[in-house]
C-alpha positions in Angstrom: 134.7 96.2 78.7 135.4 97.5 82.2 137.6 100.3 80.8 134.8 101.6 78.8 132.7 102.2 81.7 135.2 104.7 83.0 135.3 107.0 79.9 132.7 108.6 77.8 131.5 106.5 74.9 129.0 106.9 72.1 126.9 104.3 70.5 126.2 104.4 66.8 122.4 105.2 67.5 123.6 108.1 69.6 125.8 109.5 66.8 122.9 109.0 64.3 120.5 110.8 66.6 122.6 113.7 67.7 123.4 114.5 64.0 119.9 114.0 62.9 121.0 111.2 60.5 119.0 108.1 59.4 119.5 104.8 61.2 122.7 103.1 60.0 124.7 106.3 58.9 127.2 106.0 61.6 127.5 102.2 61.1 128.3 102.8 57.5 131.0 105.2 58.4 132.4 102.8 61.0 132.5 100.1 58.4 134.5 102.4 56.0 137.0 103.6 58.8 137.1 100.1 60.7 140.6 99.2 59.1 142.1 102.3 60.5 140.6 101.8 64.1 142.2 100.1 66.9 139.8 98.1 69.2 140.3 99.3 72.8 141.6 102.7 71.6 139.0 103.9 69.1 136.0 101.5 69.8 134.8 98.8 72.0 133.1 95.7 70.5 130.5 94.1 72.7 129.6 90.5 71.6 126.2 89.2 72.6 127.7 85.9 73.7 130.0 87.5 76.2 128.5 90.9 76.8 124.9 90.2 76.8 124.1 91.8 80.0 126.0 95.0 79.3 124.2 95.1 75.8 120.8 94.7 77.5 121.8 97.7 79.9 122.4 99.9 76.8 119.3 98.7 75.1 117.2 99.5 78.3 118.9 102.9 78.4 118.0 103.7 74.9 121.6 103.9 73.9 121.5 101.3 71.1 118.7 100.3 68.6 116.3 97.6 69.7 117.4 95.5 66.9 121.1 95.6 67.8 122.8 92.2 68.5 126.5 93.0 69.0 127.2 96.6 70.1 130.0 99.0 69.1 130.8 101.8 71.5 133.1 104.6 70.2 135.7 106.4 72.3 136.4 110.0 71.9 139.0 109.3 69.2 136.6 107.1 67.3 133.6 109.3 67.7 135.8 112.3 66.3 137.0 110.2 63.4 133.3 109.2 62.4 132.1 112.8 62.7 135.0 114.0 60.7 134.3 111.4 58.0 130.6 112.2 57.9 131.3 115.9 57.8 134.0 115.5 55.2 
């Protein structure tokens, strides 16, 4: 997860909020596109068992939903793909 700290990432909540979409819209788009994404290039997956402290920091900063257990952070490439999909 160290690499993600060095680059701009977007959470699913941040995408929903920025677009004015309802909760879960970006997640559904992510699920549709996941097979074409590469972890580490398009997104980072934070597992609560291994990345709990990082997830708590994201929650405290308001970047993820309160109910989020495992977090997904999208890179520029992943963010662009989701926005393109949602705008399509």
